[in-house]
Each structure stands twice: as structure tokens, then as C-alpha cells.
C-alpha positions in Angstrom: 33.9 -24.4 -109.4 30.4 -21.7 -110.8 26.7 -22.1 -108.3 25.6 -24.5 -110.3 28.6 -27.1 -110.7 28.1 -26.9 -106.8 24.4 -27.5 -107.5 24.6 -30.6 -109.5 27.0 -32.2 -107.8 24.9 -32.1 -104.1 22.1 -33.5 -106.5 24.2 -36.0 -107.4 25.8 -36.8 -103.9 21.6 -37.0 -102.2 21.3 -39.1 -104.6 24.3 -41.8 -103.5 27.0 -40.9 -105.9 30.1 -40.6 -103.5 32.0 -39.3 -106.3 30.4 -36.4 -106.0 32.1 -35.8 -102.7 35.2 -36.1 -104.1 34.5 -33.3 -107.1 33.0 -30.7 -104.2 36.5 -31.5 -102.1 38.7 -30.6 -105.0 36.6 -27.7 -106.3 36.6 -26.0 -103.4 40.2 -27.3 -100.7 42.2 -24.9 -101.8 40.4 -22.0 -100.8 39.2 -23.4 -97.5 43.2 -24.7 -96.8 43.9 -21.3 -97.9 42.1 -19.2 -95.8 42.6 -21.5 -92.8 45.9 -21.1 -94.3 46.4 -17.3 -93.8 44.2 -17.8 -90.4 47.1 -19.6 -88.8 49.3 -17.9 -89.5 51.3 -19.8 -91.9 51.1 -22.9 -90.1 50.6 -25.5 -92.6 50.1 -28.1 -90.2 47.3 -26.6 -88.2 45.5 -25.4 -91.5 45.4 -29.0 -92.6 44.2 -30.0 -89.2 41.4 -27.4 -89.5 40.9 -27.6 -92.9 39.6 -31.5 -92.1 37.7 -30.9 -89.1 35.8 -28.4 -91.4 35.0 -30.9 -93.8 34.0 -34.0 -91.2 31.4 -31.2 -89.7 30.6 -30.0 -93.2 29.6 -33.9 -94.2 28.1 -34.5 -90.8 25.9 -30.9 -91.7 25.0 -31.4 -94.9 21.3 -32.7 -94.7 20.9 -29.3 -93.2 22.1 -27.4 -96.0 19.3 -25.7 -97.3 20.8 -24.6 -100.8 19.9 -20.6 -100.0 24.1 -20.0 -100.4 26.3 -21.3 -102.3 28.0 -24.5 -101.1 31.4 -23.0 -101.3 30.4 -20.3 -98.8 28.4 -22.5 -96.5 31.5 -24.3 -96.3 33.6 -20.7 -96.0 31.5 -20.1 -93.1 32.1 -23.7 -91.1 35.9 -23.0 -91.4 35.6 -19.8 -90.1 34.0 -21.0 -86.9 35.9 -24.1 -87.5 38.8 -21.7 -86.6 37.6 -19.9 -83.9 36.3 -22.7 -82.4 39.6 -23.8 -82.7 40.9 -20.6 -80.3 38.5 -20.9 -78.0 39.7 -24.4 -77.6 42.2 -24.1 -74.0 46.0 -25.4 -75.6 46.6 -28.7 -73.5 50.3 -29.7 -73.6 51.8 -33.4 -72.3 55.2 -33.6 -71.4 57.7 -35.2 -73.3 59.8 -37.9 -71.8 63.5 -37.9 -71.3 63.9 -40.5 -74.1 62.1 -38.3 -77.1 64.8 -36.4 -78.8 64.0 -34.1 -82.0 66.9 -33.2 -84.7 65.9 -31.9 -88.5 67.3 -29.6 -90.2 65.3 -26.5 -90.2 64.6 -25.2 -94.2 63.3 -21.7 -92.8 64.7 -18.7 -93.0 66.3 -17.5 -90.6 65.5 -16.5 -87.5 65.5 -12.3 -87.7 64.1 -12.7 -91.8 61.1 -15.2 -90.1 60.7 -13.2 -87.4 60.3 -9.5 -89.2 57.6 -11.6 -91.2 55.8 -13.4 -88.6 55.8 -10.2 -86.7 53.9 -8.3 -89.7 51.8 -11.2 -90.2 50.8 -11.9 -86.3 50.0 -7.8 -86.1 47.5 -7.7 -89.1 45.9 -11.5 -87.9 45.6 -10.2 -83.9 44.1 -7.1 -85.8 41.2 -8.6 -87.9 40.3 -10.7 -85.0 40.2 -7.5 -82.8 37.5 -6.1 -85.2 34.1 -6.5 -84.7 32.0 -10.2 -86.2 30.6 -8.7 -88.6 33.5 -6.5 -89.9 36.0 -9.3 -89.5 33.8 -12.3 -91.0 33.7 -9.7 -94.0 37.1 -8.9 -94.3 38.5 -12.7 -94.1 35.9 -13.9 -96.5 36.8 -11.1 -98.8 40.5 -11.0 -98.5 41.7 -14.4 -97.4 38.5 -16.1 -98.9 38.7 -14.8 -101.8 34.9 -14.5 -102.5 33.1 -11.8 -104.6 31.6 -8.6 -102.6 27.9 -10.9 -103.8 29.0 -13.9 -102.2 29.8 -12.6 -99.4 26.4 -10.8 -99.5 24.1 -13.6 -100.3 26.2 -15.3 -97.2 25.4 -13.0 -94.5 22.2 -11.4 -96.0 22.8 -8.5 -96.8 23.3 -5.9 -99.5 26.6 -5.5 -102.0 26.8 -2.3 -100.7 26.5 -3.0 -96.9 29.5 -5.7 -97.7 31.4 -2.8 -99.1 30.6 -0.6 -96.4 31.4 -3.5 -93.8 35.2 -3.2 -96.0 35.8 0.2 -95.7 35.2 0.4 -91.9 37.4 -2.4 -91.5 39.9 -1.4 -93.6 39.9 2.2 -91.6 39.7 0.7 -88.1 43.2 -1.8 -89.6 44.7 0.9 -90.9 44.3 2.8 -87.6 45.6 -0.6 -85.2 48.2 -1.3 -87.4 49.7 2.2 -86.6 49.2 1.9 -83.3 51.4 -1.7 -82.6 
């Protein structure tokens, strides 16, 4: 979806057209979910929950959207912050009684195969999350959110060259961190 399409849909939404909401969600859901899915280490249920929370927050804050950035860029930032807030929230475990049992076949690959792939993913995610905020954001936006350098530059209010420099610096730091791990 182009910036013009988004702007037209936002105008239509503000005029009361509820179908514009569906079009905005359909135009952005794959990228938002894809980003969150990667950040969640492939946990589809968690990514779906965070995507739903992202759209809820966006809907509540829609009146504050000023149009200086593209809607999808603004939404990406909300998704990023939603994920970070999830990481900061303490995990609350609720014990299940003796009467609760779950039995279902596991369609996942075998333990050795899954562990190797998951370990590599987790190492990468941890390394990205340990980057300074400005570098972490551009890496997540570019590689996981599939935003262009120009879109990221508009989102963080810097030049495209500054984004490229941040990406280069981040990749250098990530390479070093992953070699140590």
C-alpha cells in the first residue's frame, strides 16, 4: 500500500467510513505480524496477541496521528513499542490443578533439529535487543519490518545516510556479539 493510498484511507476513515479501517488493517497486517513473529522467536500465538494489541493501541491513538510519517511507519513504531512493553512485563504463571491435562500430537520438528534453529534465532534476537535503542530500531525496521531506508529516515527524523550508517554500525556490533556467543 502506498503512502497516497494510506492518506486517502485515513481521510475516508475520519469522514466516518468504517470500511477504511479494514483496508488499512489488510494493507499493513502482514508486515506488522511478520515483524512481531520474528521478534517473538516464531511464537505465532504471541505474535497474534501483540499484533492485536498493536492495532488496539493504534485505534485508540488514531486521533493523534499527524500524517508526518506514513501510517504503516507509525503503526510499525507502535508494534515495536508493544513488543518492548511485553518484554518488560513480568510473567504471571497460574498453576493448573491436577485435573488439567493436555494431549495433542506435536507437528514440530524433532528436538535436535528444532533446538539448533531456535538457538540461532534466540541468539540473534538477544543480540539485536542488546543494541542501543537507535541501532535496534533501524535493524528491526529494516530487516524485520521490511521498511526502506527512506521510510526509516522519516520515522526517526534523520537522513537516509544516517540510517545507513546506523545499519552498518549495528551489523558490525551484531557480528561481534554473535561471534562471542
